[in-house]
C-alpha positions in Angstrom: -8.0 46.5 0.5 -9.6 45.6 3.8 -8.2 42.8 6.0 -10.7 40.1 5.2 -10.3 40.7 1.4 -6.5 40.6 1.8 -6.7 37.3 3.8 -9.0 35.8 1.1 -6.6 36.9 -1.6 -3.6 35.4 0.2 -5.5 32.1 0.7 -6.4 32.0 -3.0 -2.8 32.6 -4.0 -1.5 30.1 -1.5 -4.0 27.5 -2.8 -2.9 28.2 -6.3 0.6 27.1 -5.4 0.0 24.4 -2.8 -3.5 22.8 -3.4 -3.2 19.6 -5.4 -6.4 20.4 -7.4 -5.1 23.8 -8.6 -1.7 22.4 -9.4 -3.2 19.5 -11.4 -5.5 21.8 -13.5 -2.6 24.2 -14.1 -0.2 21.4 -15.1 0.9 20.2 -18.5 -1.3 17.2 -18.0 -4.5 19.1 -17.5 -6.1 17.9 -20.8 -5.2 14.3 -20.0 -6.5 14.6 -16.5 -9.7 16.3 -17.6 -10.3 13.5 -20.1 -9.8 10.9 -17.4 -12.1 12.8 -15.1 -14.8 12.8 -17.8 -14.6 9.0 -17.9 -14.6 8.9 -14.1 -17.8 11.0 -13.8 -19.6 9.3 -16.7 -18.7 5.6 -16.1 -16.9 4.9 -12.8 -17.7 5.7 -9.2 -14.6 4.3 -7.5 -11.8 6.5 -8.9 -8.9 6.5 -11.4 -5.2 5.9 -11.0 -2.5 7.8 -12.8 1.2 6.9 -12.5 4.2 8.7 -13.9 7.4 7.1 -15.1 10.5 8.6 -16.6 10.7 6.2 -19.5 9.1 3.1 -21.1 12.0 1.1 -19.7 11.0 2.2 -16.2 7.4 1.0 -16.9 8.8 -2.3 -18.0 10.9 -2.6 -14.9 7.8 -2.0 -12.8 5.2 -4.2 -14.6 7.2 -6.5 -16.7 7.7 -6.9 -20.5 4.0 -6.5 -21.3 3.4 -2.8 -20.6 -0.2 -3.0 -21.7 -1.2 -5.0 -18.6 -2.7 -2.8 -15.9 -1.1 -2.9 -12.5 -3.8 -3.1 -9.8 -2.4 -4.0 -6.3 -4.3 -6.6 -4.3 -5.4 -4.0 -1.7 -6.9 -1.9 -4.5 -8.7 -4.9 -5.9 -10.4 -5.4 -2.5 -12.2 -2.1 -2.8 -12.6 -1.5 -6.5 -15.7 -2.7 -8.3 -14.1 -2.5 -11.7 -10.7 -1.8 -13.2 -9.3 -1.8 -16.7 -7.2 -4.8 -17.6 -5.1 -2.8 -20.0 -3.0 0.3 -19.3 -2.7 3.3 -21.5 0.6 5.2 -21.8 1.2 8.7 -22.9 4.5 10.5 -23.7 4.9 14.0 -22.3 6.2 16.1 -25.2 6.1 19.5 -23.6 6.4 20.7 -20.1 5.4 24.1 -18.7 5.9 25.4 -15.2 3.7 28.2 -13.9 
């Protein structure tokens, strides 16, 4: 393998393990993320936010007793055109590491 091809290969391998986009698409949440991205590209133009918590109790500690209310910080509200008033929660049932 010539030097430029070897360098490209090393960059691809490095990106696979360090680039957030590659890690996201290879993660256990890839189907969820892709579903959110579909919504992003079809309906929204200002982004989506995903947060990860260890438990529903941790969500309650963060947002209060009503976990269906979306948390949108004031700074985010200043730049967002639209945000959902209700949050959606998903339980991770299986985790795979690659």
